[in-house]
DSSP file (Angstrom, degrees, kcal/mol; ACC not computed):
  #  RESIDUE AA STRUCTURE BP1 BP2  ACC     N-H-->O    O-->H-N    N-H-->O    O-->H-N    TCO  KAPPA ALPHA  PHI   PSI    X-CA   Y-CA   Z-CA
    1    1 A M     >        0   0    0      0, 0.0     4,-1.8     0, 0.0     5,-0.2   0.000 360.0 360.0 360.0 -49.7   73.6   12.7 -104.0
    2    2 A L  H  >  +     0   0    0      1,-0.2     4,-2.2     2,-0.2     5,-0.2   0.876 360.0  53.7 -59.1 -39.7   77.4   12.9 -103.0
    3    3 A Q  H  > S+     0   0    0      1,-0.2     4,-2.3     2,-0.2    -1,-0.2   0.895 106.8  50.0 -64.5 -39.8   77.7   16.3 -104.5
    4    4 A S  H  > S+     0   0    0      2,-0.2     4,-1.9     1,-0.2    -1,-0.2   0.846 110.3  50.9 -68.8 -31.0   74.8   17.7 -102.5
    5    5 A I  H  X S+     0   0    0     -4,-1.8     4,-2.2     2,-0.2    -1,-0.2   0.901 111.8  46.9 -71.2 -36.6   76.3   16.3  -99.3
    6    6 A R  H  X S+     0   0    0     -4,-2.2     4,-2.5     2,-0.2    -2,-0.2   0.877 110.5  53.3 -68.0 -36.7   79.6   17.9 -100.1
    7    7 A A  H  X S+     0   0    0     -4,-2.3     4,-1.9     2,-0.2    -1,-0.2   0.901 110.1  47.4 -65.7 -40.4   77.8   21.2 -101.0
    8    8 A L  H  X S+     0   0    0     -4,-1.9     4,-2.6     2,-0.2    -2,-0.2   0.896 112.5  49.9 -67.4 -41.3   76.1   21.1  -97.5
    9    9 A Q  H  X S+     0   0    0     -4,-2.2     4,-2.5     1,-0.2    -2,-0.2   0.913 111.7  47.4 -65.1 -39.5   79.4   20.3  -95.8
   10   10 A A  H  X S+     0   0    0     -4,-2.5     4,-2.0     2,-0.2    -1,-0.2   0.857 111.2  51.4 -67.2 -35.0   81.1   23.2  -97.5
   11   11 A K  H  X S+     0   0    0     -4,-1.9     4,-2.5     2,-0.2    -2,-0.2   0.940 112.2  46.5 -62.1 -51.2   78.2   25.5  -96.7
   12   12 A R  H  X S+     0   0    0     -4,-2.6     4,-3.0     1,-0.2    -2,-0.2   0.888 110.7  52.3 -62.1 -41.7   78.4   24.6  -93.0
   13   13 A R  H  X S+     0   0    0     -4,-2.5     4,-2.1     2,-0.2    -1,-0.2   0.907 109.5  49.9 -60.8 -43.3   82.2   25.0  -93.0
   14   14 A G  H  X S+     0   0    0     -4,-2.0     4,-1.9     2,-0.2    -2,-0.2   0.907 112.5  46.4 -61.2 -43.8   81.8   28.5  -94.5
   15   15 A V  H  X S+     0   0    0     -4,-2.5     4,-2.8     1,-0.2     5,-0.4   0.922 113.1  49.7 -67.8 -40.5   79.2   29.5  -91.8
   16   16 A S  H  X S+     0   0    0     -4,-3.0     4,-1.5     1,-0.2    -1,-0.2   0.847 110.5  50.3 -70.0 -29.0   81.4   28.0  -89.0
   17   17 A N  H  < S+     0   0    0     -4,-2.1   103,-3.2    -5,-0.2    -1,-0.2   0.877 116.4  41.8 -69.3 -33.8   84.4   29.9  -90.3
   18   18 A R  H  < S+     0   0    0     -4,-1.9    -2,-0.2   101,-0.2    -3,-0.2   0.902 134.3  15.4 -80.4 -38.6   82.5   33.1  -90.4
   19   19 A Y  H  < S-     0   0    0     -4,-2.8    -3,-0.2     1,-0.2    -2,-0.2   0.485  98.4-132.0-113.7  -6.3   80.6   32.9  -87.2
   20   20 A G     <  -     0   0    0     -4,-1.5    98,-0.2    -5,-0.4    -1,-0.2  -0.178  38.9 -55.2  74.9-175.5   82.3   30.2  -85.2
   21   21 A S        -     0   0    0     96,-2.6    28,-0.1     1,-0.2     3,-0.0  -0.373  62.3 -84.4 -91.4 172.9   80.6   27.3  -83.5
   22   22 A P        -     0   0    0      0, 0.0     2,-0.4     0, 0.0    95,-0.3  -0.344  55.1 -97.5 -63.2 157.7   77.8   27.4  -80.9
   23   23 A V        -     0   0    0     93,-0.1     2,-0.5    -3,-0.1    93,-0.2  -0.729  33.3-155.4 -83.6 133.0   79.0   27.8  -77.3
   24   24 A F  E     -A  115   0A   0     91,-3.1    91,-3.2    -2,-0.4     2,-0.4  -0.941   9.6-160.8-108.0 119.3   79.3   24.6  -75.4
   25   25 A N  E     -A  114   0A   0     -2,-0.5     2,-0.4    89,-0.2    89,-0.2  -0.851   9.0-177.8-109.3 138.6   79.1   25.0  -71.5
   26   26 A H  E     -A  113   0A   0     87,-3.0    87,-2.9    -2,-0.4     2,-0.6  -0.996  12.7-158.8-133.1 131.3   80.3   22.5  -69.0
   27   27 A S  E     -A  112   0A   0     -2,-0.4    85,-0.2    85,-0.2    83,-0.1  -0.945  22.7-133.1-110.9 117.0   80.0   22.6  -65.2
   28   28 A F        -     0   0    0     83,-2.3    81,-3.0    -2,-0.6    83,-0.4  -0.313  16.5-137.2 -67.2 143.6   82.5   20.4  -63.4
   29   29 A G        -     0   0    0     79,-0.2     2,-0.4     1,-0.2    -1,-0.1   0.000  52.9 -44.3 -83.4-164.9   81.3   18.2  -60.6
   30   30 A I        -     0   0    0     78,-0.1     2,-0.7    75,-0.1    -1,-0.2  -0.545  54.7-156.1 -65.9 123.4   83.0   17.7  -57.3
   31   31 A I        -     0   0    0     -2,-0.4    75,-1.8    -3,-0.1     5,-0.1  -0.918  20.8-127.7-103.3 110.0   86.7   17.2  -57.8
   32   32 A A     >  -     0   0    0     -2,-0.7     4,-0.9    73,-0.2    68,-0.3  -0.021  23.7-106.8 -59.0 156.2   88.2   15.2  -54.9
   33   33 A D  T  4 S+     0   0    0      1,-0.2    70,-0.2     2,-0.2    68,-0.1  -0.316  91.8  34.9 -80.1 168.0   91.1   16.5  -52.9
   34   34 A S  T  4 S-     0   0    0     68,-2.5    67,-0.3     1,-0.2    -1,-0.2   0.906 141.3 -16.4  57.2  51.2   94.7   15.0  -53.2
   35   35 A G  T  4 S+     0   0    0     65,-3.5    -1,-0.2     1,-0.3    66,-0.2   0.520  86.9 156.8 105.2   4.2   94.7   14.0  -56.8
   36   36 A G  E  <  -D  100   0B   0     64,-1.0    64,-3.4    -4,-0.9     2,-0.3  -0.385  21.4-170.0 -65.0 142.1   91.0   14.1  -57.8
   37   37 A R  E     -D   99   0B   0     62,-0.2     2,-0.4    -4,-0.1    62,-0.2  -0.992  20.9-165.6-139.5 142.5   90.6   14.5  -61.5
   38   38 A E  E     -D   98   0B   0     60,-2.1    60,-2.5    -2,-0.3     2,-0.4  -1.000  13.4-171.3-129.1 131.6   87.8   15.2  -63.9
   39   39 A Y  E     -D   97   0B   0     -2,-0.4     2,-0.4    58,-0.2    58,-0.2  -0.960   4.8-169.5-124.4 132.5   88.3   14.7  -67.7
   40   40 A I  E     -D   96   0B   0     56,-3.0    56,-2.4    -2,-0.4     2,-0.6  -0.991  10.7-154.2-126.1 128.0   86.0   15.6  -70.5
   41   41 A E  E >>  -D   95   0B   0     -2,-0.4     4,-2.7    54,-0.2     3,-0.8  -0.878  17.7-138.9 -95.9 127.3   86.4   14.5  -74.0
   42   42 A I  H 3> S+     0   0    0     52,-2.6     4,-2.6    -2,-0.6     7,-0.3   0.898  98.3  47.6 -57.7 -48.4   84.8   17.1  -76.3
   43   43 A R  H 34 S+     0   0    0     51,-0.4    -1,-0.3     1,-0.2     7,-0.2   0.803 117.7  42.3 -69.0 -26.8   83.2   14.6  -78.8
   44   44 A D  H <4 S+     0   0    0     -3,-0.8    -2,-0.2     1,-0.1    -1,-0.2   0.845 119.3  41.8 -88.9 -38.4   81.7   12.5  -76.0
   45   45 A T  H  < S+     0   0    0     -4,-2.7    -2,-0.2     1,-0.3    -3,-0.2   0.879 128.6  27.5 -75.9 -42.1   80.5   15.3  -73.7
   46   46 A F    ><  -     0   0    0     -4,-2.6     3,-2.3    -5,-0.4     4,-0.3  -0.785  65.2-179.3-124.9  87.1   79.1   17.5  -76.5
   47   47 A P  G >  S+     0   0    0      0, 0.0     3,-1.4     0, 0.0     4,-0.3   0.832  83.0  62.3 -55.1 -31.2   78.0   15.3  -79.5
   48   48 A G  G 3  S+     0   0    0      1,-0.3     3,-0.4     2,-0.1     4,-0.1   0.617  92.2  65.2 -69.9 -11.3   77.0   18.5  -81.3
   49   49 A A  G X> S+     0   0    0     -3,-2.3     3,-1.4    -7,-0.3     4,-0.7   0.556  76.0  89.4 -86.9  -8.1   80.6   19.7  -81.3
   50   50 A R  G X4 S+     0   0    0     -3,-1.4     3,-0.8    -4,-0.3    -1,-0.2   0.870  83.4  53.7 -55.8 -39.9   81.8   16.9  -83.5
   51   51 A K  G 34 S+     0   0    0     -3,-0.4    -1,-0.3    -4,-0.3    -2,-0.1   0.672 113.5  43.1 -71.3 -15.7   81.2   18.8  -86.7
   52   52 A Y  G <4 S+     0   0    0     -3,-1.4    -1,-0.2    -4,-0.1    -2,-0.2   0.410  93.3 171.1-109.4   0.5   83.2   21.8  -85.4
   53   53 A E    <<  +     0   0    0     -3,-0.8     2,-0.1    -4,-0.7    41,-0.1  -0.205  47.8  48.8 -61.7 150.5   86.2   20.0  -83.9
   54   54 A P  S    S-     0   0    0      0, 0.0     2,-0.2     0, 0.0    40,-0.2   0.610  78.0-151.6 -79.9 149.8   88.8   20.8  -82.9
   55   55 A L  B     -G   93   0C   0     38,-1.4    38,-3.2     1,-0.1    62,-0.3  -0.568  13.2-175.5 -76.0 146.3   87.5   23.6  -80.6
   56   56 A D        +     0   0    0     60,-1.0     2,-0.4    -2,-0.2    35,-0.3   0.281  56.9  69.0-134.3  12.4   90.0   26.3  -80.1
   57   57 A D  E     +B  116   0A   0     59,-1.7    59,-1.4    36,-0.1     2,-0.4  -0.908  53.7 169.0-138.2 110.1   88.6   28.7  -77.6
   58   58 A V  E     -BC 115  88A   0     30,-2.7    30,-3.4    -2,-0.4     2,-0.5  -0.973  14.0-169.8-124.3 126.6   88.2   27.7  -73.9
   59   59 A V  E     -BC 114  87A   0     55,-2.4    55,-2.3    -2,-0.4     2,-0.5  -0.977   8.2-166.1-116.6 123.6   87.4   29.9  -70.9
   60   60 A L  E     -BC 113  86A   0     26,-3.1    26,-2.6    -2,-0.5     2,-0.5  -0.938   0.2-165.5-110.3 129.4   87.7   28.2  -67.5
   61   61 A V  E     -BC 112  85A   0     51,-2.5    51,-2.4    -2,-0.5     2,-0.6  -0.964   1.5-169.0-119.1 119.6   86.2   30.0  -64.5
   62   62 A N  E     +BC 111  84A   0     22,-3.2    22,-0.5    -2,-0.5    49,-0.2  -0.935  15.9 168.6-111.2 110.4   87.3   28.8  -61.1
   63   63 A T        +     0   0    0     47,-2.7    48,-0.1    -2,-0.6     2,-0.1   0.224  50.6 103.4-100.4  13.1   85.2   30.2  -58.1
   64   64 A E  S    S-     0   0    0     46,-0.3    19,-1.1     2,-0.2    20,-0.1  -0.421  79.7-121.3 -90.7 168.3   86.7   27.8  -55.7
   65   65 A A  S    S+     0   0    0     17,-0.2     2,-0.3    -2,-0.1    17,-0.2   0.231  87.6  78.7 -93.8  14.7   89.3   28.4  -53.0
   66   66 A V  S    S-     0   0    0     15,-0.1    17,-0.3    36,-0.1     2,-0.3  -0.931  76.0-124.7-127.3 148.9   91.7   25.8  -54.5
   67   67 A A        -     0   0    0     -2,-0.3    34,-0.5    15,-0.1     2,-0.3  -0.626  28.0-159.5 -86.1 145.3   94.1   25.9  -57.4
   68   68 A L  E     -E   80   0B   0     12,-2.1    12,-3.1    -2,-0.3     2,-0.4  -0.916  15.7-121.2-126.4 153.4   93.7   23.2  -60.1
   69   69 A E  E     -EF  79  99B   0     30,-2.9    30,-2.5    -2,-0.3     2,-0.5  -0.783  25.1-144.3 -91.1 140.1   96.0   21.8  -62.8
   70   70 A I  E     -EF  78  98B   0      8,-3.0     7,-3.2    -2,-0.4     8,-1.5  -0.896  13.9-172.4-110.4 129.1   94.9   22.0  -66.3
   71   71 A E  E     -EF  76  97B   0     26,-2.6    26,-2.8    -2,-0.5     2,-0.5  -0.978   4.4-164.5-119.0 133.7   95.6   19.3  -68.9
   72   72 A V  E >  S-EF  75  96B   0      3,-2.2     3,-2.1    -2,-0.4    24,-0.2  -0.969  77.0 -12.3-113.9 128.0   94.8   19.9  -72.6
   73   73 A N  T 3  S-     0   0    0     22,-2.5    -1,-0.2    -2,-0.5    23,-0.1   0.835 130.5 -54.1  53.2  33.5   94.8   16.8  -74.9
   74   74 A G  T 3  S+     0   0    0      1,-0.2     2,-0.4    21,-0.1    -1,-0.3   0.424 117.1 107.6  84.3  -4.1   96.5   14.8  -72.2
   75   75 A L  E <  S-E   72   0B   0     -3,-2.1    -3,-2.2     1,-0.0    -1,-0.2  -0.835  78.9-100.1-110.1 145.6   99.4   17.1  -71.8
   76   76 A A  E     +E   71   0B   0     -2,-0.4    -5,-0.2    -5,-0.2     3,-0.1  -0.418  41.4 171.2 -61.9 134.1  100.1   19.5  -68.9
   77   77 A Y  E     -     0   0B   0     -7,-3.2     2,-0.3     1,-0.4    -6,-0.2   0.758  44.1 -85.6-113.7 -39.8   99.0   22.9  -69.8
   78   78 A G  E     -E   70   0B   0     -8,-1.5    -8,-3.0     2,-0.0    -1,-0.4  -0.983  52.1 -50.0 163.2-152.5   99.3   25.1  -66.6
   79   79 A F  E     -E   69   0B   0     -2,-0.3   -10,-0.2   -10,-0.2   -12,-0.0  -0.850  20.4-150.9-119.5 151.7   97.3   26.1  -63.6
   80   80 A L  E     -E   68   0B   0    -12,-3.1   -12,-2.1    -2,-0.3     3,-0.1  -0.875  32.6-149.5-114.9  90.0   93.8   27.5  -62.8
   81   81 A P    >   -     0   0    0      0, 0.0     3,-0.9     0, 0.0     2,-0.2  -0.031  31.1 -77.7 -59.7 167.4   94.5   29.5  -59.7
   82   82 A A  T 3  S+     0   0    0      1,-0.2   -17,-0.2   -17,-0.2   -15,-0.1  -0.412 111.1   3.9 -68.3 135.3   91.7   30.0  -57.1
   83   83 A N  T 3  S+     0   0    0    -19,-1.1     2,-0.3   -17,-0.3    -1,-0.2   0.873 107.7 111.1  54.8  45.1   89.0   32.5  -57.9
   84   84 A T  E <   -C   62   0A   0     -3,-0.9   -22,-3.2   -22,-0.5     2,-0.4  -0.848  61.9-122.9-135.3 175.2   90.3   33.3  -61.4
   85   85 A I  E     -C   61   0A   0     -2,-0.3     2,-0.5   -24,-0.2   -24,-0.2  -0.985  18.9-166.0-121.2 129.4   89.5   33.0  -65.1
   86   86 A V  E     -C   60   0A   0    -26,-2.6   -26,-3.1    -2,-0.4     2,-0.5  -0.956   5.7-156.4-119.2 128.3   91.9   31.3  -67.6
   87   87 A H  E     -C   59   0A   0     -2,-0.5     2,-0.6   -28,-0.2   -28,-0.2  -0.910   4.5-166.5-105.9 124.7   91.5   31.7  -71.4
   88   88 A I  E     +C   58   0A   0    -30,-3.4   -30,-2.7    -2,-0.5    -2,-0.0  -0.948  32.7 135.9-110.7 115.4   92.9   29.1  -73.6
   89   89 A S        +     0   0    0     -2,-0.6    -1,-0.1   -32,-0.2   -30,-0.0   0.264  47.9  85.3-141.9  12.7   93.1   30.1  -77.3
   90   90 A D  S    S+     0   0    0      2,-0.0     2,-0.3     1,-0.0   -33,-0.1   0.268  91.0  30.4-103.1  11.3   96.5   29.1  -78.5
   91   91 A Q  S    S-     0   0    0    -35,-0.3     2,-0.2   -36,-0.0    -1,-0.0  -0.991  83.6 -91.1-161.8 158.9   95.8   25.4  -79.4
   92   92 A A        -     0   0    0     -2,-0.3     2,-0.5   -20,-0.0   -36,-0.2  -0.525  40.4-151.1 -70.5 139.5   93.3   22.9  -80.6
   93   93 A V  B     +G   55   0C   0    -38,-3.2   -38,-1.4    -2,-0.2     3,-0.1  -0.968  35.1 152.6-126.6 123.1   91.4   21.2  -77.8
   94   94 A W  S    S+     0   0    0     -2,-0.5   -52,-2.6     1,-0.4   -51,-0.4   0.615  77.2  19.9-106.8 -29.7   89.9   17.7  -78.0
   95   95 A G  E     -D   41   0B   0    -54,-0.2   -22,-2.5   -53,-0.1    -1,-0.4  -0.977  61.6-167.0-144.1 150.2   90.1   16.9  -74.3
   96   96 A L  E     -DF  40  72B   0    -56,-2.4   -56,-3.0    -2,-0.3     2,-0.3  -0.993   7.4-178.2-145.9 133.8   90.3   18.8  -71.2
   97   97 A A  E     -DF  39  71B   0    -26,-2.8   -26,-2.6    -2,-0.4     2,-0.4  -0.969  11.9-159.1-133.8 147.9   91.1   17.6  -67.6
   98   98 A L  E     -DF  38  70B   0    -60,-2.5   -60,-2.1    -2,-0.3     2,-0.4  -0.993   9.8-163.7-125.2 132.7   91.4   19.4  -64.3
   99   99 A T  E     -DF  37  69B   0    -30,-2.5   -30,-2.9    -2,-0.4     2,-0.6  -0.952   8.1-150.2-118.3 136.8   93.4   17.8  -61.4
  100  100 A N  E     +D   36   0B   0    -64,-3.4   -65,-3.5    -2,-0.4   -64,-1.0  -0.921  24.0 165.1-109.7 111.3   92.9   18.9  -57.8
  101  101 A N        +     0   0    0     -2,-0.6    -1,-0.1   -34,-0.5   -68,-0.1   0.208  45.9 106.6-107.1  12.8   96.1   18.5  -55.7
  102  102 A A  S    S-     0   0    0    -35,-0.3   -68,-2.5     2,-0.2   -67,-0.2  -0.189  82.6-110.5 -81.3 179.6   94.9   20.7  -52.8
  103  103 A A  S    S+     0   0    0    -70,-0.2     2,-0.4   -69,-0.1   -70,-0.2   0.520  97.4  62.3 -88.8  -8.2   93.8   19.6  -49.4
  104  104 A A  S    S-     0   0    0    -72,-0.1    -2,-0.2   -39,-0.0   -70,-0.1  -0.922  79.5-125.5-122.5 144.6   90.2   20.5  -50.0
  105  105 A A        -     0   0    0     -2,-0.4     2,-0.2   -72,-0.1   -73,-0.2  -0.420  26.3-118.9 -82.9 160.5   87.7   19.2  -52.6
  106  106 A T        -     0   0    0    -75,-1.8     2,-0.3    -2,-0.1   -75,-0.1  -0.610  27.7-116.2 -93.9 162.1   85.8   21.5  -55.0
  107  107 A S    >   -     0   0    0     -2,-0.2     3,-2.0   -77,-0.2     4,-0.3  -0.647  38.7 -86.8 -94.7 159.0   82.1   21.8  -54.9
  108  108 A A  T 3  S+     0   0    0      1,-0.3   -79,-0.2    -2,-0.3   -78,-0.1  -0.402 114.4  13.2 -64.6 131.5   79.9   20.8  -57.8
  109  109 A G  T 3  S+     0   0    0    -81,-3.0    -1,-0.3     2,-0.2   -80,-0.1   0.411  91.1 113.4  85.0  -3.3   79.5   23.7  -60.2
  110  110 A G  S <  S+     0   0    0     -3,-2.0   -47,-2.7   -82,-0.3     2,-0.4   0.623  75.6  46.9 -80.7 -10.7   82.3   25.7  -58.7
  111  111 A V  E    S- B   0  62A   0    -83,-0.4   -83,-2.3    -4,-0.3     2,-0.3  -1.000  73.2-176.4-129.3 131.7   84.4   25.4  -61.9
  112  112 A R  E     -AB  27  61A   0    -51,-2.4   -51,-2.5    -2,-0.4     2,-0.4  -0.916  12.1-155.5-128.1 152.8   82.9   26.0  -65.2
  113  113 A A  E     -AB  26  60A   0    -87,-2.9   -87,-3.0    -2,-0.3     2,-0.5  -0.990   2.3-165.4-132.1 136.2   84.2   25.8  -68.8
  114  114 A T  E     -AB  25  59A   0    -55,-2.3   -55,-2.4    -2,-0.4     2,-0.3  -0.985  19.5-179.2-116.5 118.9   82.9   27.6  -71.9
  115  115 A L  E     +AB  24  58A   0    -91,-3.2   -91,-3.1    -2,-0.5     2,-0.3  -0.911  11.4 141.8-126.3 150.9   84.2   26.0  -75.2
  116  116 A Q  E     - B   0  57A   0    -59,-1.4   -59,-1.7    -2,-0.3   -60,-1.0  -0.961  51.6-101.6-170.4 162.1   83.7   26.9  -78.8
  117  117 A R        -     0   0    0    -95,-0.3   -96,-2.6    -2,-0.3   -62,-0.1  -0.885  46.7-133.2 -95.4 117.8   85.4   27.1  -82.2
  118  118 A A        -     0   0    0     -2,-0.7   -98,-0.3   -98,-0.2     3,-0.1  -0.306  22.0-104.0 -71.4 154.0   86.2   30.7  -82.6
  119  119 A P        -     0   0    0      0, 0.0  -101,-0.2     0, 0.0  -102,-0.1  -0.342  49.2 -84.0 -72.4 161.7   85.4   32.4  -86.0
  120  120 A L        -     0   0    0   -103,-3.2     2,-0.2  -104,-0.1  -103,-0.0  -0.353  48.6-172.5 -61.6 141.6   88.3   33.1  -88.4
  121  121 A N     >  -     0   0    0     -3,-0.1     4,-2.2    -2,-0.0     5,-0.2  -0.671  43.5 -88.3-120.4-174.8   90.2   36.3  -87.8
  122  122 A A  H  > S+     0   0    0     -2,-0.2     4,-2.1     1,-0.2     5,-0.1   0.865 125.5  54.6 -64.5 -35.4   92.9   37.9  -89.9
  123  123 A D  H  > S+     0   0    0      2,-0.2     4,-1.8     1,-0.2    -1,-0.2   0.922 109.7  45.6 -64.6 -44.2   95.6   35.9  -88.2
  124  124 A K  H  >>S+     0   0    0      2,-0.2     5,-2.4     1,-0.2     4,-0.8   0.887 112.1  50.9 -66.4 -39.3   94.0   32.6  -88.9
  125  125 A V  H ><5S+     0   0    0     -4,-2.2     3,-0.7     1,-0.2    -1,-0.2   0.905 109.0  52.1 -64.3 -38.7   93.3   33.5  -92.5
  126  126 A A  H 3<5S+     0   0    0     -4,-2.1    -1,-0.2     1,-0.2    -2,-0.2   0.886 110.9  47.9 -64.1 -39.6   97.0   34.6  -92.9
  127  127 A R  H 3<5S-     0   0    0     -4,-1.8    -1,-0.2    -5,-0.1    -2,-0.2   0.547 114.0-118.3 -80.7  -7.1   98.1   31.2  -91.6
  128  128 A G  T <<5       0   0    0     -4,-0.8    -3,-0.2    -3,-0.7    -2,-0.1   0.715 360.0 360.0  83.5  20.5   95.8   29.3  -93.8
  129  129 A E      <       0   0    0     -5,-2.4    -4,-0.2    -6,-0.1    -5,-0.1   0.509 360.0 360.0 -76.2 360.0   93.7   27.7  -91.0
């Protein structure tokens, strides 16, 4: 029984290494002005992502007129300027937060995130990931 479970886990790991994980989409709600913050923890927001953690490919799309601060895993990462797209692919992501320090709030759905575990490429194979 234990061997069959391990065989299934190894097969899933091989498939996820080759093709990556499914894409998980998140639409942020209203983020209040002057310090409003929205935090998503990957395993709570997307229960199906648990078997692919950590996710390592995040695309943030900001269609709002305000810049937001990005936190990855509780640490400051950078900024998401107004009306831009930011791609995060240089670290493992377990949690993601956006903070609005502007004078105007964002609208619901104005900021979106697409998250996934990217398939292995030659660089990752060389590093032994």
